[in-house]
VOGU-3710 file (C-alpha; in Angstrom, 3 decimals, decimal comma):
1> mratatsllv> 22,685/-13,555/-17,953  19,298/-12,191/-18,938  17,189/-10,199/-16,210  13,905/-11,804/-14,627  12,644/-8,121/-14,102  12,853/-4,167/-15,029  11,361/-1,120/-14,245  11,212/2,030/-16,017  10,079/5,230/-15,388  8,903/7,841/-17,644
11> rgesparlvs> 8,627/11,322/-17,149  6,129/13,873/-19,134  2,625/13,038/-20,290  2,871/11,005/-23,632  1,193/8,299/-23,700  2,722/7,302/-26,650  6,442/7,531/-25,165  5,468/5,366/-22,452  4,135/2,675/-24,801  7,259/2,486/-26,612
21> slreaaaslg> 9,730/2,497/-23,371  7,299/-0,629/-22,574  7,877/-2,307/-25,824  11,841/-1,886/-25,260  11,658/-2,936/-21,369  9,742/-6,057/-22,696  12,187/-7,077/-25,594  14,912/-6,648/-23,016  13,132/-9,301/-21,116  11,923/-11,542/-23,670
31> rpagglvlva> 8,247/-12,419/-22,878  7,080/-10,566/-19,793  4,268/-12,383/-17,719  2,966/-9,165/-16,844  3,028/-5,489/-16,144  2,063/-2,724/-13,143  2,070/0,764/-14,496  1,678/3,495/-12,028  0,993/7,074/-12,942  0,747/10,615/-11,154
41> ggmttkleal> 1,020/14,166/-12,123  -0,791/15,476/-15,358  -0,382/12,038/-16,993  -3,394/10,733/-14,332  -5,722/13,032/-16,802  -4,834/10,848/-19,864  -5,588/7,960/-18,069  -8,034/6,221/-20,628  -5,901/7,302/-23,370  -3,143/5,503/-21,848
51> asalgraelg> -4,945/2,467/-21,331  -6,206/2,581/-25,049  -2,810/2,959/-26,133  -1,617/-0,022/-24,250  -4,452/-2,214/-25,727  -3,618/-0,998/-29,313  0,236/-1,940/-28,616  -0,972/-5,380/-28,236  1,724/-6,274/-26,012  0,828/-9,951/-25,354
61> fpvlvasgsg> 1,090/-9,662/-21,331  -1,856/-8,587/-18,830  -1,187/-4,642/-17,798  -3,021/-3,005/-14,344  -2,809/0,767/-14,603  -3,432/2,957/-11,516  -2,979/6,605/-10,238  -1,091/8,487/-7,026  -0,101/11,159/-5,902  3,740/10,398/-7,073
71> vitergeveg> 5,771/7,266/-8,366  8,707/5,121/-7,276  11,521/3,352/-8,953  14,499/2,541/-7,920  15,902/5,619/-9,763  14,400/7,818/-7,553  10,769/9,052/-6,115  9,181/11,190/-8,137  6,382/14,002/-6,328  5,055/16,969/-7,840
81> esataallwv> 5,350/16,596/-11,558  4,025/14,052/-14,374  5,896/10,840/-14,354  4,931/7,205/-14,642  6,638/4,107/-13,156  6,226/0,698/-14,234  7,448/-2,983/-13,493  7,744/-5,861/-15,768  8,988/-9,526/-15,046  9,349/-12,833/-16,304
91> ggaadawvvd> 7,670/-16,287/-14,857  4,654/-17,533/-13,289  1,312/-16,246/-15,089  -0,610/-12,837/-14,310  -3,887/-11,847/-14,654  -5,008/-8,117/-14,614  -8,785/-7,298/-13,767  -11,206/-4,376/-12,623  -14,363/-4,172/-11,066  -16,734/-1,375/-10,638
101> atesdlclal> -19,497/-1,134/-7,654  -20,884/1,389/-5,347  -18,239/2,540/-2,645  -19,590/0,531/0,413  -19,757/-2,629/-1,794  -16,197/-2,348/-3,724  -14,168/-4,242/-1,435  -16,666/-7,170/-1,245  -16,879/-6,929/-5,144  -13,097/-7,395/-5,291
111> sreltarnpa> -13,494/-10,450/-2,843  -15,969/-12,218/-4,674  -13,761/-11,728/-7,857  -10,529/-12,812/-6,023  -12,497/-15,933/-5,143  -14,328/-16,343/-8,420  -11,035/-16,121/-10,636  -9,240/-18,908/-8,193  -11,856/-21,539/-7,828  -9,096/-23,942/-6,829
121> graetalvfv> -7,366/-21,943/-4,342  -3,876/-21,847/-5,796  -1,427/-19,512/-4,116  -1,190/-16,529/-5,488  -0,263/-12,590/-4,462  -2,868/-9,673/-5,534  -1,872/-5,761/-5,990  -4,786/-4,273/-5,364  -5,666/-0,956/-6,192  -9,278/1,163/-5,095
131> rpngvqphti> -10,324/4,279/-5,455  -10,630/5,962/-1,625  -14,363/7,105/-2,029  -16,244/5,289/0,780  -12,928/2,596/1,763  -13,284/2,347/5,228  -11,502/0,040/7,738  -14,947/-1,781/8,293  -15,302/-2,362/4,430  -11,553/-3,871/4,028
141> eelhglkaar> -12,837/-6,806/6,108  -14,676/-7,600/3,354  -11,181/-8,740/2,066  -10,650/-11,352/4,890  -10,629/-14,982/4,616  -9,018/-15,060/1,511  -6,615/-18,168/2,186  -5,185/-18,553/-1,229  -4,050/-15,008/-1,858  -1,703/-12,417/-0,111
151> llgagtlads> -2,807/-9,051/-0,604  -1,214/-5,353/-0,774  -2,466/-2,744/-2,023  -3,219/1,186/-1,908  -5,848/3,729/-2,496  -5,872/5,685/-5,864  -6,619/9,478/-6,329  -10,267/9,896/-5,591  -11,013/10,756/-9,233  -9,469/8,139/-11,331
161> hvyavassga> -10,266/4,949/-12,619  -8,240/1,518/-12,382  -7,794/0,028/-15,993  -7,052/-3,252/-16,751  -5,339/-4,442/-20,334  -5,689/-7,952/-21,119  -2,948/-9,866/-22,909  -5,226/-9,604/-26,060  -5,331/-5,477/-25,576  -8,855/-5,951/-24,237
171> vsrgaggalt> -9,385/-2,495/-21,916  -11,782/-2,194/-19,122  -12,066/0,289/-16,289  -13,701/0,001/-12,649  -13,299/1,528/-9,265  -11,114/-0,850/-8,045  -8,453/-3,463/-9,516  -6,197/-6,057/-9,194  -3,109/-7,661/-10,436  -2,611/-11,434/-9,659
181> lrglprpila> 0,553/-13,266/-9,802  0,938/-17,155/-9,719  3,853/-19,184/-10,087  6,206/-16,756/-8,081  7,077/-17,082/-4,438  5,343/-14,687/-2,467  6,543/-11,667/-1,568  8,020/-10,726/2,319  5,766/-8,217/3,373  6,451/-5,408/5,833
191> sspackllmp> 4,428/-2,378/7,164  6,081/0,893/8,989  3,792/3,874/10,174  5,414/7,174/10,182  4,308/7,961/14,035  6,062/8,489/17,313  3,865/7,242/20,002  3,140/10,397/22,842  2,430/7,382/25,443  3,264/3,871/26,328
201> lreisevrgp> 0,855/1,673/24,781  -2,225/1,103/27,190  -5,413/-1,409/27,152  -8,982/-0,288/26,304  -11,210/-0,516/29,026  -14,412/0,544/27,806  -15,661/1,151/24,115  -19,391/1,964/22,908  -19,435/1,257/18,810  -16,323/3,307/17,149
211> mvlsiegepa> -16,001/5,236/20,260  -13,291/4,665/23,099  -14,796/5,844/26,188  -12,072/4,913/28,730  -8,042/3,406/28,509  -7,410/1,428/31,680  -10,198/3,307/33,151  -8,921/6,654/32,592  -11,752/8,799/30,370  -10,133/8,796/26,949
221> levlstvgha> -10,588/12,475/26,264  -8,504/13,217/29,306  -5,800/10,749/28,481  -5,426/12,662/25,271  -5,383/16,106/27,003  -2,741/14,991/29,431  -0,637/13,830/26,188  -1,625/16,610/23,958  -1,066/19,769/26,426  2,781/19,872/25,616
231> lvdqplvfva> 2,619/19,593/21,795  3,656/22,648/19,796  2,743/23,885/16,545  -0,646/21,585/17,029  0,433/18,731/14,902  -2,159/16,208/13,732  -2,824/13,568/16,832  -3,539/9,975/15,627  -4,820/7,076/17,542  -2,053/4,236/17,050
241> latergldsv> -3,943/0,559/17,768  -1,909/-2,800/18,449  -3,945/-5,869/18,053  -0,970/-7,858/18,324  2,110/-7,912/20,630  4,657/-8,316/18,040  8,115/-9,485/18,220  9,230/-5,809/19,499  7,943/-4,496/22,759  8,679/-1,223/22,197
251> rpplllravq> 7,335/-0,676/18,272  4,541/-3,688/17,628  2,722/-3,649/14,616  0,612/-0,651/14,668  -2,579/0,621/12,844  -3,222/4,634/12,583  -6,224/5,976/12,756  -7,575/9,601/12,927  -9,847/10,792/15,816  -13,073/11,333/13,838
261> gvdpsrhgli> -14,862/13,031/17,075  -15,076/13,588/20,450  -18,257/13,386/22,795  -17,404/15,845/25,733  -20,260/14,281/27,862  -19,134/10,745/27,855  -15,079/12,038/27,800  -15,056/9,707/24,785  -13,308/9,899/21,671  -14,802/8,430/18,316
271> vseevrvgmr> -11,915/6,571/16,305  -12,961/3,208/14,274  -15,262/0,374/14,561  -12,162/-1,693/14,799  -11,940/-0,712/18,559  -12,257/-3,470/21,105  -11,696/-3,894/24,916  -8,593/-5,363/25,636  -6,838/-3,996/22,507  -3,941/-1,293/23,462
281> mafavrdasa> -3,747/1,917/22,027  -1,516/5,291/22,115  -1,865/9,029/21,055  0,540/9,553/18,127  2,072/12,420/15,693  3,710/11,846/12,552  7,331/12,077/13,153  10,385/11,979/10,742  13,191/10,258/12,697  10,520/7,634/14,222
291> aradfemrir> 9,612/6,776/10,763  12,876/6,140/9,399  13,991/4,342/12,297  10,814/1,880/12,177  11,584/1,488/8,580  14,880/0,675/9,037  13,743/-2,303/11,336  10,966/-3,572/9,307  13,293/-3,911/6,399  15,728/-5,610/8,301
301> eiaresagaa> 13,082/-8,069/9,426  12,202/-8,811/5,322  15,961/-9,123/5,019  16,252/-11,796/7,831  13,090/-13,623/6,630  14,711/-13,630/3,175  17,757/-15,040/4,216  18,886/-17,850/1,883  17,005/-16,438/-1,378  18,039/-13,708/-3,625
311> prfgvclnca> 16,047/-10,516/-3,900  14,233/-10,188/-7,458  12,197/-6,613/-7,370  9,837/-5,278/-5,126  6,683/-3,132/-4,844  7,022/-0,039/-2,481  3,262/1,953/-1,595  4,156/4,777/0,356  1,519/7,265/1,982  1,137/10,335/0,208
321> grgvslyknp> 2,109/12,032/3,995  5,320/10,127/3,548  8,325/11,299/1,021  9,350/15,199/0,937  6,239/16,174/3,090  7,786/14,013/6,158  11,364/14,180/5,602  11,803/17,341/3,925  14,096/15,320/1,285  13,396/12,782/-1,278
331> dtdlrmlkar> 14,170/9,389/-1,821  14,588/8,831/2,259  13,110/5,254/2,316  14,155/4,379/-1,110  17,704/5,080/0,132  17,322/2,502/2,887  15,611/0,035/0,294  18,619/0,199/-1,927  21,388/-0,056/0,967  19,603/-3,271/2,253
341> fgeipwvglf> 18,809/-5,150/-1,119  20,981/-3,600/-3,883  19,990/-2,128/-7,278  17,026/-4,545/-7,701  13,792/-2,984/-9,978  11,587/-1,411/-7,394  8,012/0,077/-8,301  5,752/2,242/-6,022  3,085/4,578/-5,552  2,411/7,711/-3,044
351> ssfeiaphgg> -1,120/6,642/-2,219  -4,274/7,753/-0,101  -3,881/4,610/1,826  -2,107/1,381/2,001  -3,577/-2,043/2,494  -1,353/-4,820/3,636  -1,578/-7,403/6,169  -2,187/-6,792/10,022  -2,852/-9,996/12,342  -3,195/-12,218/9,345
361> epalqlytgv> -5,553/-10,473/7,334  -5,533/-7,125/5,197  -5,933/-3,971/6,865  -6,183/-0,449/5,689  -3,335/1,416/6,722  -2,913/5,385/6,906  1,048/7,184/6,976  2,802/3,651/6,354  5,057/2,565/4,059  4,209/-0,849/2,890
371> vglftaps> 7,079/-3,063/1,450  6,603/-6,483/-0,808  10,153/-8,265/-1,581  9,775/-10,735/-4,668  12,634/-13,248/-3,832  14,286/-16,213/-6,110  16,191/-19,079/-4,667  19,672/-18,709/-4,795
//
């Protein structure tokens, strides 16, 4: 039986070699619907040359090209060297496009383009990649309300453009872009933050703008001092926000946010425009053991949700703060995915941030592994 998806991993910095490998992979599939090409290392300095080479190749299907600090396929996670990961699949229809807008308007421009390109509101999946400059939790909210699109994505390298190569070979570039997929079952998504909570989740009782003033009546700065006094090696402390109860009372879906500043006079912490009275929060630190356990739990949930369907291919968007810098060894998250779903094609990126649903709407994620599993009826 002919495969319906394939991935490839090309090391080095040769656009010509990548194009040749893509041609071979496309021929093995027959007629791909689209392609996603993710680039890391020195190859990121050749994105324009790579996109131009893909355009001249006239592959006959749309391709989106984006960058990160590392790439992932089922063959392994590659960090700290030049490499390109790509995914091709057959079935459905795909469209690759970019937008160019100022930093503050980038997500709004993406939202408008997604709406304009889908006037009939047909169900689709949007793989979105954006330059991180100026993207904040509140700017991601411009992507809310897109009922037709299931959206996941990531932040690229700061100085890199996103490139779209049309089926005709036409090349365009922008500060952000998307690869939209229609006619395939929507992926099953899960997000897993790499953190250990230093305290139980407690309700925020007073806020002022982005500042948390008190947690269940106790000054926020004093709570932080209490939970942080015993920490060794001064690890970076995050705020973990829970906006829903979830199915797991221990680790409900979380959003990690940095502490942006403190106000000693008010004993408050500047966190994010998202904070609201009644929202639960805890302080947390990055932790490999907790990350591993939570990632395994989340992909078990994907497996349960996909029962009765055959895994086809997957996308894994992993924060650059995971991988070897977290686990000290490569392929930790990838091994769990392969153990659970077998040798299906995977493609992924080590990113500056991740975009995935939280509470039913796209949200900016930090230090998080985002998994999207595409399936076919078995």
